[in-house]
Structures are given as structure tokens and as C-alpha cells.
C-alpha positions as CSV (number, residue, x, y, z in Angstrom):
1,M,-24.6,-4.9,25.5
2,P,-22.4,-2.3,24.3
3,S,-19.8,-3.6,22.1
4,R,-16.2,-4.6,23.1
5,V,-13.3,-2.2,21.5
6,V,-11.4,-3.6,19.0
7,A,-7.8,-2.6,19.5
8,C,-5.2,-3.7,17.2
9,V,-0.9,-4.1,16.8
10,D,0.0,-2.8,13.2
11,L,2.9,-5.6,12.4
12,F,5.5,-3.4,9.4
13,C,3.5,-0.9,10.1
14,G,4.9,1.6,7.8
15,A,4.0,5.2,7.0
16,G,0.4,4.4,8.6
17,G,-1.6,3.7,5.7
18,L,-3.4,0.7,6.8
19,T,-3.5,2.1,10.8
20,Y,-4.9,5.0,9.5
21,G,-8.0,3.3,7.6
22,L,-8.4,1.0,10.5
23,L,-8.7,4.4,13.2
24,R,-11.0,5.8,10.4
25,A,-13.3,2.6,11.1
26,N,-13.1,2.9,15.2
27,V,-10.5,0.1,15.5
28,Q,-7.8,1.5,18.7
29,V,-4.3,0.8,17.3
30,V,-2.3,1.1,20.0
31,A,1.3,0.4,18.6
32,G,2.8,0.3,15.4
33,I,6.2,-2.0,14.6
34,D,8.8,-1.5,11.7
35,L,12.4,-2.1,11.3
36,D,12.6,1.5,9.1
37,P,13.7,4.7,11.0
38,A,11.8,6.8,8.5
39,C,8.1,5.3,9.6
40,K,8.6,6.6,12.9
41,H,7.3,10.6,12.0
42,P,4.2,9.6,9.8
43,F,3.0,7.0,11.8
44,E,3.1,8.5,15.1
45,Y,2.2,12.2,13.6
46,N,-1.0,11.1,11.9
47,S,-2.2,8.3,14.5
48,G,-1.2,9.4,17.4
49,A,-0.2,5.7,18.4
50,R,3.4,4.7,19.4
51,F,5.7,3.4,17.2
52,L,8.3,1.1,17.9
53,L,11.5,0.8,16.1
54,Q,11.9,-3.3,16.1
55,G,12.2,-6.5,14.0
56,I,9.4,-8.7,14.6
57,E,12.0,-12.0,14.8
58,T,12.9,-10.0,18.4
59,L,9.1,-10.2,19.3
60,S,7.4,-12.4,21.7
61,G,3.2,-13.2,22.0
62,E,3.9,-12.1,25.9
63,E,5.4,-8.7,24.4
64,L,2.6,-7.7,22.3
65,A,-0.2,-9.0,24.3
66,S,1.2,-6.1,26.9
67,Y,0.3,-3.5,24.7
68,Y,-3.6,-4.3,24.4
69,P,-6.2,-2.6,27.1
70,P,-7.8,-5.1,29.1
71,G,-11.3,-6.5,27.7
72,A,-10.3,-5.5,23.7
73,V,-10.4,-7.9,21.1
74,R,-7.3,-7.8,20.1
75,L,-6.1,-7.6,16.5
76,L,-2.9,-8.7,15.5
77,A,-1.9,-7.3,11.6
78,G,0.7,-8.4,9.4
79,C,1.5,-6.9,6.6
80,A,4.7,-8.4,5.6
81,P,7.0,-7.0,2.9
82,C,5.8,-7.8,-0.7
83,S,8.9,-7.8,-2.8
84,P,9.7,-11.3,-2.4
85,F,6.0,-12.2,-4.0
86,S,5.8,-9.1,-6.3
87,P,5.5,-9.4,-10.1
88,F,7.7,-6.5,-10.8
89,R,10.2,-8.9,-9.8
90,H,9.3,-11.0,-13.7
91,G,10.2,-14.4,-12.3
92,E,13.5,-14.1,-10.5
93,D,13.9,-16.5,-8.3
94,T,13.5,-14.8,-4.6
95,S,13.4,-17.9,-2.2
96,K,16.6,-17.1,-0.7
97,D,15.4,-13.6,-0.1
98,S,15.1,-12.7,3.8
99,K,11.8,-11.5,3.8
100,W,10.5,-14.8,3.0
101,G,10.9,-15.8,6.7
102,L,8.3,-12.7,8.1
103,L,5.2,-14.9,7.6
104,A,7.0,-17.8,9.0
105,E,7.7,-14.9,11.9
106,F,4.0,-13.5,11.8
107,E,2.7,-16.8,12.0
108,R,4.2,-17.5,15.3
109,L,3.5,-14.6,16.6
110,V,0.2,-15.9,16.1
111,A,0.2,-18.6,17.8
112,E,2.2,-17.0,20.7
113,L,-0.5,-14.8,21.2
114,Q,-3.6,-16.0,19.9
115,P,-5.6,-13.0,19.0
116,E,-9.1,-12.8,18.6
117,L,-8.3,-11.2,15.3
118,V,-6.1,-11.4,12.1
119,T,-6.0,-9.5,9.3
120,M,-2.6,-9.1,6.6
121,E,-2.1,-7.4,2.9
122,N,0.1,-8.3,0.3
123,V,0.5,-8.8,-3.6
124,P,-1.9,-11.6,-4.8
125,G,1.3,-13.7,-6.4
126,L,1.4,-14.7,-2.2
127,G,-1.5,-16.6,-2.4
128,T,0.3,-19.2,-5.1
129,K,2.8,-20.4,-2.2
130,Q,3.3,-22.6,-0.1
131,V,4.6,-20.6,2.7
132,F,0.6,-18.5,1.9
133,H,-1.3,-21.7,2.3
134,S,0.7,-23.3,5.3
135,F,-0.3,-20.0,7.1
136,V,-3.6,-20.5,6.2
137,Q,-3.4,-24.0,7.4
138,Q,-1.8,-23.2,10.9
139,L,-4.8,-20.6,11.6
140,T,-7.3,-23.1,10.8
141,S,-5.8,-25.6,13.3
142,L,-5.7,-22.9,16.2
143,G,-9.4,-22.4,15.6
144,Y,-9.8,-19.4,13.3
145,K,-12.2,-19.0,10.7
146,T,-10.9,-17.5,7.5
147,A,-11.3,-15.7,4.5
148,W,-8.9,-14.7,1.7
149,G,-8.5,-13.6,-1.5
150,S,-7.8,-10.9,-4.5
151,L,-9.4,-7.7,-4.0
152,Y,-9.7,-5.4,-7.0
153,C,-8.7,-1.9,-5.7
154,P,-11.4,0.6,-8.0
155,R,-14.1,-1.3,-6.2
156,Y,-12.9,0.0,-3.0
157,R,-12.8,3.2,-4.2
158,V,-9.1,3.6,-4.6
159,P,-8.2,4.7,-7.9
160,Q,-5.6,2.6,-8.8
161,H,-5.4,-0.4,-11.3
162,R,-4.1,-2.3,-7.8
163,R,-4.8,-6.0,-6.8
164,R,-4.0,-7.0,-3.2
165,L,-4.2,-10.6,-1.4
166,V,-6.3,-9.7,1.5
167,L,-6.7,-12.2,4.1
168,L,-9.5,-11.9,7.7
169,A,-9.4,-14.5,10.3
170,S,-11.5,-14.8,13.7
171,R,-11.8,-16.8,16.7
172,I,-15.1,-15.6,18.2
173,G,-17.3,-15.9,14.8
174,P,-17.4,-16.1,11.1
175,I,-15.9,-13.9,9.0
176,R,-15.6,-12.6,5.1
177,L,-14.3,-10.3,3.3
178,P,-15.3,-6.6,2.8
179,P,-17.9,-6.4,0.0
180,P,-17.0,-4.3,-2.7
181,R,-18.4,-0.7,-3.0
182,V,-18.1,-0.2,-6.8
183,E,-19.4,-2.7,-9.1
184,D,-19.6,-0.4,-12.5
185,R,-16.8,0.1,-14.0
186,L,-17.8,3.7,-15.2
187,L,-18.0,4.7,-11.2
188,F,-14.6,3.6,-10.4
189,P,-12.5,6.8,-9.0
190,T,-10.2,8.5,-11.7
191,V,-6.8,10.1,-11.9
192,K,-8.6,13.2,-12.7
193,H,-10.9,12.4,-9.2
194,A,-8.2,12.3,-7.2
195,I,-5.3,14.8,-8.3
196,S,-6.7,17.8,-10.7
197,R,-7.3,20.2,-8.0
198,L,-3.5,20.4,-7.1
199,R,-1.7,23.4,-8.1
200,H,0.0,23.0,-11.5
201,V,3.9,22.6,-11.1
202,D,6.7,21.8,-13.3
203,A,9.7,19.4,-13.4
204,G,12.1,19.8,-10.7
205,S,10.1,22.4,-9.1
206,A,7.3,22.2,-5.7
207,D,4.0,23.8,-4.8
208,P,5.6,26.7,-2.1
209,F,2.6,25.6,0.1
210,D,3.4,21.8,-0.1
211,P,6.6,20.5,-0.1
212,L,5.3,17.2,-0.9
213,H,4.1,18.4,-4.1
214,R,7.2,18.3,-5.5
215,A,8.1,17.0,-9.0
216,R,11.1,15.1,-10.0
217,S,13.7,16.7,-12.6
218,V,13.7,15.4,-16.0
219,S,16.9,15.3,-18.4
220,E,15.9,17.4,-21.6
221,L,15.5,13.4,-24.0
222,N,13.2,12.8,-21.1
223,L,11.3,16.1,-21.7
224,R,11.0,15.6,-25.6
225,R,9.5,11.9,-24.5
226,L,6.9,13.9,-22.4
227,R,5.9,15.8,-24.8
228,A,5.3,13.3,-27.6
229,S,3.5,11.0,-25.3
230,R,-0.3,10.9,-25.3
231,P,-2.5,9.8,-22.1
232,G,-2.6,6.0,-22.0
233,G,-0.1,5.3,-25.1
234,N,3.1,4.4,-24.7
235,W,6.9,5.1,-25.9
236,H,5.6,3.5,-29.4
237,D,4.2,6.4,-30.0
238,W,7.2,8.4,-30.3
239,P,9.5,9.0,-33.4
240,D,12.4,6.6,-33.8
241,E,14.8,9.2,-32.7
242,L,13.1,9.5,-28.9
243,R,13.3,5.4,-28.5
244,S,16.4,3.8,-26.1
245,P,17.9,0.7,-27.3
246,C,16.1,-1.1,-25.0
247,H,13.1,-0.6,-27.0
248,R,14.4,-1.4,-30.1
249,R,15.6,-5.0,-29.1
250,A,12.7,-7.8,-28.7
251,T,12.8,-8.4,-25.1
252,G,12.2,-4.6,-24.5
253,A,9.2,-4.9,-27.0
254,T,6.7,-5.8,-24.5
255,F,7.6,-3.4,-21.7
256,R,4.9,-1.1,-23.2
257,N,3.9,0.7,-19.5
258,V,6.7,2.5,-18.9
259,Y,8.0,6.2,-19.9
260,A,4.0,6.4,-20.3
261,R,1.3,9.2,-19.3
262,M,-1.8,8.0,-17.2
263,R,-4.9,9.1,-18.5
264,W,-7.4,11.3,-16.5
265,D,-10.4,8.7,-17.2
266,E,-9.4,5.8,-15.7
267,P,-8.0,4.9,-12.4
268,A,-3.8,4.9,-12.0
269,P,-1.5,2.0,-12.5
270,T,0.0,0.5,-9.3
271,I,1.7,3.1,-7.3
272,T,5.4,1.8,-6.4
273,T,7.9,3.0,-4.5
274,E,9.0,4.8,-7.7
275,A,6.2,6.5,-8.8
276,Y,7.9,10.2,-8.5
277,N,10.1,8.5,-11.8
278,F,9.0,8.6,-15.2
279,G,10.8,5.7,-16.6
280,T,9.5,3.0,-14.3
281,G,6.1,2.8,-15.1
282,R,3.2,4.9,-16.7
283,F,3.7,7.5,-14.0
284,G,3.8,10.2,-16.7
285,H,0.9,13.5,-15.5
286,P,-1.8,13.8,-18.0
287,E,-1.0,16.8,-19.2
288,Q,1.9,18.6,-17.3
289,D,5.8,17.4,-18.8
290,R,6.2,15.9,-16.0
291,S,6.2,12.5,-13.7
292,L,3.9,12.4,-10.5
293,T,5.0,14.5,-7.3
294,L,5.0,12.5,-3.9
295,R,1.4,14.3,-3.1
296,E,0.0,12.7,-6.0
297,A,1.2,9.6,-5.8
298,A,0.4,9.7,-2.1
299,I,-3.5,11.1,-2.9
300,L,-3.7,8.1,-5.4
301,Q,-2.8,5.5,-2.6
302,T,-5.6,7.4,-0.7
303,F,-3.6,9.1,2.0
304,P,-5.5,12.5,3.1
305,Q,-3.5,15.6,1.2
306,K,-2.5,16.9,4.4
307,Y,-0.9,13.5,5.7
308,S,2.8,14.1,6.6
309,F,5.3,11.8,6.0
310,T,8.7,14.0,7.0
311,A,8.6,16.3,9.9
312,A,8.0,20.0,9.3
313,G,11.6,21.8,7.9
314,A,12.5,18.4,6.9
315,P,13.3,18.1,3.2
316,P,11.2,15.3,1.9
317,S,13.8,12.7,0.3
318,F,12.4,10.6,-3.3
319,L,13.9,7.8,-2.3
320,T,12.4,7.8,1.3
321,V,9.2,9.4,0.9
322,G,8.8,7.0,-2.3
323,R,9.1,3.9,-0.7
324,L,6.9,4.9,2.2
325,I,4.3,5.8,-0.1
326,G,4.7,2.7,-2.7
327,N,5.0,0.3,0.2
328,A,1.7,1.4,2.2
329,V,-1.8,-0.4,2.6
330,P,-4.1,1.9,1.0
331,P,-6.1,3.7,3.6
332,K,-9.4,3.8,2.3
333,L,-8.9,-0.1,1.5
334,A,-7.7,-0.2,5.1
335,Y,-10.5,1.3,6.2
336,Y,-12.9,-1.1,4.7
337,I,-11.2,-3.7,6.1
338,G,-11.7,-2.3,9.6
339,L,-15.5,-1.7,8.9
340,E,-16.1,-5.5,7.6
341,L,-13.5,-6.6,11.1
342,V,-15.7,-4.5,13.6
343,R,-19.0,-5.7,11.8
344,S,-17.6,-9.1,12.8
345,V,-17.1,-8.6,16.3
346,K,-20.9,-6.5,16.9
347,S,-22.3,-9.9,14.8
348,A,-20.4,-12.3,17.2
349,T,-21.6,-10.6,21.0
């Protein structure tokens, strides 16, 4: 018996990181839905799927059902914005953040549509919240088998020290998390393996053949700081006159991974929405006196080098494209999630 097609609607689709990985795993993505109009070009251009500019609060299960081809195994993906649960909020009370309700909206749509498969991805901190455990309990009550946990991205060939909460659920058979692909830490993908082949660019300049390979300008002070930084070090290595007032305060002494260079021989730090900014993390290039370019950040997220984030002729905005890249599901991680979902369908038929 031929295996059934797995078709997906990607909620909170962003620039298409999850979709790109699922497509490579032979999941047919039929639509992506997001409130950010900047997502339209990268999602449609790189996936060929339909983009809907819409909030999920306005969606119904009946509308979602109309997007799936007849006879397909329906996968609903819902990687809601992670900012309320992010460790970068440093213990801030986010309970009144409007994004808290998005997981409940996703839960509502699962209950209305009752797709055969469900997946979501978020920061590990969500796994400690009652809203997540209520969601898992609801899935169980609807007849889903579930598997969830924190996945360490270098074990899935993603060259960054990123951990993500991944949940998979199935109404048609057993389900498991994708098994790690790399066990030996010495074999983890590195910054050098990912971006060393790209052309040299200076701070404030761009590769003439790739507008996304553009480095943000740095002030004279930050240029001196970059030159005083060693790969894997931090601002403690600088002479005293280069340190900012916040570094001298007791509350600032623990923030060691800002204003720092990456190492060639390790995975990168977690790529954030401001990975192009030397002052927001360990985002200094290992050798060149600049921060990461947008293209380097995208590649470290495992987007292919030719992935298009802006329409031809449109200058890429650090703020907009940086947000799209940092918020994305790494396509390589999505690929292994997709492989596991397809495998589970084959084993159930």
C-alpha cells in the first residue's frame, strides 16, 4: 500500500524555516499563516506555498480543513512566538504579554480540526509552564499520543548552542522525538564549517554579490573593543578604558557573553533577532573586526546560502531580516522533525 501524503499548515510560519525543513523531508506544506507582512516574500519565494496574512485568533478549524488536499494525513504546526518564555527576559513577569494566549488559540484549533499530526517548537522554558502542560493534557484527552522534550541543536547538525522544546503528537500511531544525529561533541558542526567560506567583508560594508552578507557599522570605540577581543573571550580581556560603566557595576559583572567574539572550532551561541549587533551577545566574527552579517546569521540557523529574505532590489533591513532569522525554526532541525513525522505515518499504515 503506498504511503499517504503528509500535508501541513504552518501557523506562525515566519520566514519559512520550519516549512523549508519539512519540505526537504517530503512533507507537503500547503499554507503558511503569520501576522508579519515581512514573512510573505521569504515564505512564498522559498517554499512555493501559499502565505496568509492573518492572526490565528481569526481562524477556525473549518477554514483550516479547506486548505488540506483530500486524503492527506493532516499536520498542524504551531511554533508560537517564544518571547514570553525566553530566558533573555531574565525573570521578568511576562504573564500579561498578549502572546501568552497564542498557545491557547493553537489548542483551540487542534480541538476544532483534530488533525492526525501536531508539532510545535519553542524555548525550553515553556516546558515549565502550566499553559504548556494543559495543552499536552488536552492533546491526550483528544486521543493523541505525545512526545516532547528539550533538543540540543548541535546533535541535529545545527551549528549553534541552541536548545528548543519540541513536541510531536499523533492520533494514528506511536510517536517519538527525532533521535540525535551526532553524539560525539567533537563532531558537532562548528562556526568555521558553517561560514568560513564566505567572502571577507568589513564593518559597514557588504558583499557586492550578496546584499544579505552585510555587516553593521561599528563605532570607533566598539572597533577598538573588537580588536582587543579574543575568540571565546569576553570584555574582561579588555584594558580598563574600553569597559563600559555597566561592566564596572556588580550587576554587570555576570554578563560575560556580550561584546564577545565567537570561536571557529565550536558551535555558535544561540542566534537571536539581534545577532548582527556586537553588543547584544557573542556575535563578533572570530577573525574579522565586525559582528555577524545577516547571511552568516542565517547560515548558522541552517538556512541555505541562497535563501531569499527580501524581494530583488529591496535593501535588507537589519531590524526586519534579523528578526526573521532569529525567530525562525532552524531548517535542519525541522528536517529531522519532518523525517520523524513521515516515519511515524509509514509505520502506522
